C-alpha positions in Angstrom: 126.2 65.8 139.1 123.0 66.0 137.2 124.1 69.0 135.6 127.5 67.6 134.7 126.0 64.7 133.1 123.4 66.7 131.2 126.4 68.9 130.0 128.0 65.8 128.8 125.0 64.5 126.9 124.6 67.9 125.2 127.9 67.9 124.1 127.9 64.1 122.5 124.6 65.2 120.9 126.3 68.0 119.0 129.1 65.7 118.0 126.4 63.3 116.5 124.8 66.2 115.0 127.7 67.9 113.5 129.3 64.4 112.4 125.8 63.5 110.7 125.9 67.2 109.2 129.2 66.6 107.7 128.6 63.4 106.3 125.5 64.4 104.6 127.2 67.7 103.3 129.6 65.3 101.8 127.0 63.3 100.3 125.2 66.1 98.7 128.4 67.6 97.4 129.3 64.0 96.0 125.8 64.1 94.4 126.1 67.6 92.9 129.6 67.0 91.4 128.2 63.5 89.8 125.0 65.6 88.6 127.3 68.1 87.1 129.7 65.7 85.5 127.0 63.6 83.9 125.2 67.2 82.7 128.2 68.3 81.1 130.4 65.1 80.4 130.6 66.1 76.5 132.9 69.1 77.5 135.9 66.6 78.5 136.7 66.8 74.9 138.8 69.6 73.8 137.3 70.1 70.3 133.9 70.5 71.9 135.1 72.7 74.2 136.5 75.1 71.6 133.2 74.4 69.4 130.8 75.8 72.3 132.9 78.6 73.3 132.9 80.1 69.5 129.4 79.0 68.9 128.0 80.7 72.0 129.7 84.0 70.9 128.6 83.4 67.2 124.9 82.5 68.0 124.6 85.6 70.1 125.4 87.8 67.5 123.2 85.6 64.9 120.2 85.9 67.4 121.1 89.6 67.5 120.8 89.8 63.7 117.6 87.8 63.3 115.8 90.1 65.8 116.8 93.3 64.1 116.0 92.1 60.8 112.3 91.1 61.8 112.1 94.3 63.7 113.7 96.7 61.0 111.2 94.7 58.2 108.4 95.6 60.2 109.3 98.9 61.1 109.6 99.8 57.1 106.5 98.3 55.9 104.2 97.5 58.8 103.2 94.6 56.9 102.5 91.2 58.6 102.3 89.4 55.3 106.1 90.5 54.3 107.0 89.0 57.7 105.7 85.8 56.6 107.7 86.3 53.2 110.8 86.9 55.6 110.5 83.9 57.2 109.7 81.7 54.1 112.9 83.1 52.2 115.2 82.4 55.1 114.4 79.1 55.6 112.9 77.9 52.0 116.7 76.9 50.8 116.7 74.3 53.4 113.9 72.4 51.8 115.5 71.8 48.8 119.3 72.3 49.4 119.9 70.3 52.7 120.1 67.3 50.9 123.1 68.5 48.9 124.6 69.7 52.3 124.3 66.1 53.6 125.7 64.8 50.7 128.8 66.7 50.9 128.9 66.1 54.6 129.1 62.3 53.6 131.5 62.5 51.0 134.0 65.6 52.1 135.9 67.0 54.8 133.1 68.1 57.6 135.5 70.4 59.6 136.5 72.3 56.4 132.9 72.3 55.3 131.7 74.2 58.7 134.2 76.6 58.6 133.7 77.4 54.9 130.1 78.2 55.7 130.7 80.2 59.1 133.1 82.5 56.7 130.4 83.2 54.1 127.9 84.1 56.7 130.3 86.4 58.4 130.7 88.2 55.1 127.2 88.5 54.3 126.6 89.9 57.9 129.1 92.7 57.2 127.3 93.6 53.9 124.1 93.9 55.5 125.7 95.9 58.3 127.2 98.4 55.5 124.0 98.9 53.6 121.8 99.7 56.4 124.5 102.0 58.5 125.0 103.9 55.0 121.3 104.5 54.6 120.9 102.4 51.6 117.9 100.3 53.5 115.2 102.5 53.4 110.9 102.0 52.7 109.7 98.8 51.1 112.9 98.3 48.6 115.3 98.4 51.7 112.7 95.9 53.2 113.1 93.7 50.0 117.0 94.0 50.2 116.9 92.6 54.0 114.8 89.6 52.3 117.1 89.1 49.5 120.1 88.8 52.1 117.8 86.6 54.4 117.6 84.1 51.4 121.6 84.3 50.8 122.1 83.3 54.4 119.4 80.5 54.6 121.3 79.1 51.4 124.6 79.0 53.6 122.5 77.4 56.4 121.1 74.7 54.4 124.8 73.5 53.9 125.7 74.3 57.5 123.2 72.7 59.2 123.6 69.1 58.1 127.1 69.2 58.1 127.6 70.7 61.5 125.4 68.3 63.3 127.2 65.2 61.5 130.4 66.8 62.7 129.5 66.5 66.5 130.1 62.9 66.5 133.7 63.6 65.2 134.0 65.9 68.4 132.7 63.7 70.9 132.3 60.2 69.6 129.1 57.9 69.9 129.2 57.5 73.7 129.1 61.4 74.7 126.7 62.2 71.1 123.6 62.6 72.9 124.7 64.8 75.7 126.6 67.0 73.0 123.5 67.3 71.1 121.6 68.5 74.3 124.6 71.0 75.1 124.3 72.4 71.6 120.9 72.9 71.7 121.2 74.5 75.3 124.1 76.9 73.9 121.8 77.6 71.0 118.9 78.9 73.4 121.3 80.3 75.4 122.2 82.6 72.9 118.6 83.0 72.0 118.2 84.6 75.6 120.8 86.9 75.5 120.9 87.9 71.8 117.4 89.2 71.2 117.8 91.2 74.6 121.0 93.0 73.5 119.3 93.5 70.0 116.3 95.3 71.6 118.6 97.9 73.6 121.1 98.2 70.8 118.3 98.8 68.1 116.6 101.3 70.4 120.3 102.9 71.1 121.8 103.0 68.0 119.7 101.4 65.4 119.8 97.9 63.6 122.8 98.3 61.6 125.1 98.1 64.7 123.5 94.9 65.6 124.4 93.5 61.9 127.9 94.5 62.4 128.2 92.9 65.6 126.9 89.6 64.3 129.6 89.9 61.8 132.4 90.2 64.4 130.7 87.2 66.8 131.7 85.0 63.6 135.6 85.5 64.0 135.3 83.7 67.6 133.8 80.6 66.0 135.8 80.6 63.0 139.1 80.9 65.3 137.9 78.1 67.7 137.3 75.7 64.4 140.9 76.3 63.2 142.2 75.6 66.7 140.5 72.1 66.8 142.6 68.8 66.2 140.3 66.3 64.3 141.4 62.9 63.6 141.5 62.2 60.0 138.5 59.9 58.8 138.3 57.8 55.7 136.0 59.4 53.1 134.4 57.2 51.0 134.4 58.0 46.9 131.2 59.3 45.8 129.2 56.9 43.4 125.9 58.5 43.7 124.3 61.6 42.9 123.1 64.1 45.4 119.5 63.3 44.9 120.3 59.5 45.0 122.1 60.5 48.5 118.9 62.2 49.7 116.4 59.2 48.7 118.9 57.0 50.5 118.9 58.9 53.5 114.9 59.6 53.3 114.3 55.6 52.9 116.1 54.6 55.9 114.6 57.5 57.9 110.9 56.3 56.7 111.4 52.5 57.2 112.2 53.2 60.7 109.1 53.8 62.7 110.6 55.7 65.6 112.2 58.0 63.3 109.8 58.3 60.9 107.1 59.0 63.7 109.2 61.5 65.5 110.2 63.3 62.4 106.7 63.9 61.1 105.5 65.2 64.6 108.3 67.7 64.5 107.3 68.5 61.1 104.0 69.4 62.3 105.6 71.5 65.2 107.9 73.2 62.9 105.3 74.1 60.3 102.6 75.7 62.8 104.1 75.6 66.3 107.0 77.5 65.8 105.5 80.3 63.7 104.8 82.2 67.1 108.2 84.2 66.4 107.2 85.4 63.2 104.6 87.2 64.9 106.5 88.7 67.7 106.9 92.1 66.4 103.3 92.4 66.0 102.4 91.1 69.7 105.1 93.7 70.7 104.1 96.6 69.2 100.4 96.3 68.3 99.0 94.0 71.1 101.2 94.8 74.3 101.9 98.3 73.1 105.7 98.2 73.4 108.8 98.9 71.5 111.8 96.9 70.2 112.9 96.2 74.3 109.5 94.5 74.5 110.4 92.1 71.5 113.7 91.4 73.0 112.2 90.5 76.3 109.6 88.4 74.8 111.9 86.4 72.5 114.2 85.9 75.2 111.7 84.6 77.8 111.1 81.6 75.1 115.1 81.4 75.2 115.5 81.1 78.8 112.6 78.2 78.8 114.6 76.5 75.7 118.0 76.9 77.8 116.4 74.9 80.6 114.6 72.3 78.6 117.7 71.5 76.9 119.8 71.4 80.1 117.0 69.2 81.6 117.5 66.6 78.7 121.1 67.0 78.9 121.1 65.5 82.4 119.6 62.2 81.1 121.6 59.3 81.3 119.0 56.6 80.2 117.3 57.3 76.5 114.3 55.0 77.0 111.0 56.3 76.7 112.0 59.1 74.5 108.8 58.7 72.6 106.6 59.5 75.5 108.6 62.1 76.4 108.3 63.7 73.0 104.3 63.4 73.1 104.5 65.2 76.6 106.4 67.9 75.5 104.5 68.3 72.1 101.1 68.4 73.8 102.7 71.0 76.4 103.9 73.2 73.5 100.5 73.1 71.8 98.6 74.0 75.0 101.1 77.0 75.3 100.1 78.2 72.1 96.7 78.2 72.6 97.2 80.2 76.0 99.5 82.8 74.1 97.2 83.4 71.2 94.6 84.6 73.7 96.9 86.7 76.0 96.9 90.4 76.4 99.4 90.8 79.5 102.9 91.0 79.1 104.0 89.0 82.1 101.3 86.3 81.0 103.0 86.1 77.6 106.5 85.8 79.1 105.5 83.1 81.4 103.6 81.0 78.7 106.8 82.0 75.8 108.8 80.4 78.8 107.1 77.2 78.6 106.5 76.8 74.9 110.3 77.5 74.8 111.3 74.4 77.4 108.6 72.0 75.6 109.8 72.8 72.0 113.2 72.4 72.6 112.9 69.4 74.7 111.0 67.9 71.9 113.8 69.1 69.6 116.6 67.3 71.4 114.9 64.1 71.9 114.3 63.7 68.4 117.6 64.6 67.4 118.9 62.2 69.9 116.7 59.5 68.9 117.5 59.9 65.2 121.5 60.0 65.7 121.1 57.0 68.3 119.7 54.8 65.4 121.2 55.5 62.0 124.7 54.3 61.1 127.6 56.7 60.6 128.0 56.0 56.8 124.5 57.4 56.6 124.8 60.3 59.1 125.0 63.5 57.2 122.2 62.6 54.7 119.9 61.1 57.4 120.4 64.6 59.1 119.8 66.2 56.0 116.3 64.4 56.2 115.9 65.8 59.6 117.0 69.3 58.6 114.8 69.2 55.7 111.7 67.9 57.8 112.5 70.5 60.7 113.7 73.6 59.3 112.6 72.9 55.8 109.3 73.2 56.1 109.4 76.3 58.5 109.4 78.5 55.6 106.2 77.1 54.2 104.5 77.6 57.8 106.1 81.2 57.7 104.3 81.8 54.0 101.0 80.3 55.5 101.3 82.5 58.6 101.6 85.7 57.2 98.9 84.9 54.5 96.3 83.7 57.1 97.2 86.6 59.6 96.4 89.2 56.9 93.2 87.9 57.0 91.9 87.0 60.3 94.7 88.7 62.4 98.0 87.1 64.5 96.0 85.8 67.5 93.5 83.8 65.7 96.1 82.5 63.5 98.2 81.2 66.3 94.7 79.7 67.9 94.5 77.7 64.5 97.8 76.6 64.6 97.8 75.6 68.0 94.9 73.5 67.7 96.6 71.7 64.8 99.7 71.1 66.8 97.7 69.5 69.4 95.7 67.4 67.0 99.1 66.0 65.8 100.3 65.3 69.6 97.1 63.3 70.2 97.7 61.3 67.1 101.4 60.5 67.7 100.1 59.8 71.4 97.5 57.3 70.5 99.2 55.7 67.5 102.8 55.7 68.2 103.6 56.4 71.8 101.2 54.0 73.3 102.0 51.2 70.8 105.6 51.5 71.5 104.9 51.4 75.1 102.8 48.1 74.9 105.5 46.6 72.4 108.1 47.5 75.5 106.0 45.7 77.9 105.3 42.7 76.0 109.2 42.6 75.1 110.2 42.6 78.9 107.0 40.0 79.7 108.7 37.5 77.6 112.2 38.3 78.4 111.0 37.7 82.3 109.5 34.3 81.4 
């Protein structure tokens, strides 16, 4: 009798446990689907689906070309200063021409503008490929040809970036714009994982020219995707101001808003000093870690993996309060990572630190972009995004030029130590002068509301 009762009790407990496990599985599955839906909510828009698919393919090619260009310039000349010049000329058009790109984005068709910039970039990639594969790129003269084409691509990007950033809102609307920004950042950095790794093996196997050729082919995907989009017609206001007046208007708005002004200034510090570590990657790969093109690809991919996870982590957010504190934390983390990386001699330590730097830097960029786009009126969007591009990408060439000159005198590791310290100083100023003030303001507002 006792045995039978024990058997029945055992069966009941199995049923209860089984039922509990089923309910828990259903709850976990529902939560997972909800989190997945939240993280990728901008993907419900057909135009954005096409954009992501085309951009991912094209950006892998772009990162392949960037990696191969850096390696080719250093292989031909062995000059750290010339790497700095390469970084300068490829980004300096952003400093002077992005305002014109923002002007065009606010007064002309953004869809057609992005198609035009992508087509010109494709043509330049094929030109560089043809020159390299036919043996025209040799010695110092060849390195300067690579630099000249990098300048042309930088000029195209000065128009492309503000127009493309403002074009996002036409694909997804304002509600899903922050998620679209984060997902766009994640595919940019996803390509940053794959592209350099592929480039490293391709350069070692068949040479740099084929990286440039594959980049040209990759632009076909994004151009086809753009042509397949169905974009609703928007009313374009007639232009009654010059491009210079347009930039001044966007700059005035950005500088009059404390959150936008402070976060853009901190992003400029990161861009001017913190992101220059990528200029020194060939030096670290070949001279410090005693590696080759594959080592370069793996180092750049490590930063890319961290960047992807940083962007996806930010994409999962549905509440965008406290962005200033998040920006302060990620900027400080990036600075500390750079200081550790500057003294690293081990390949795996470099990989780990670059992962953290990639995560932190991309999180800061996505948070800054989101904060700016959430606060700007639509009629000023392209112009303010031109200010964003100028203060972010426009100062990079100046940093690259400084980095190359300083590294020539004191070496790449010591240069990164100085730059990391400057980013840390900027982060601490932001924490004390901006993040804490905004926090106190928020607490005061909440206390008044409660009363």
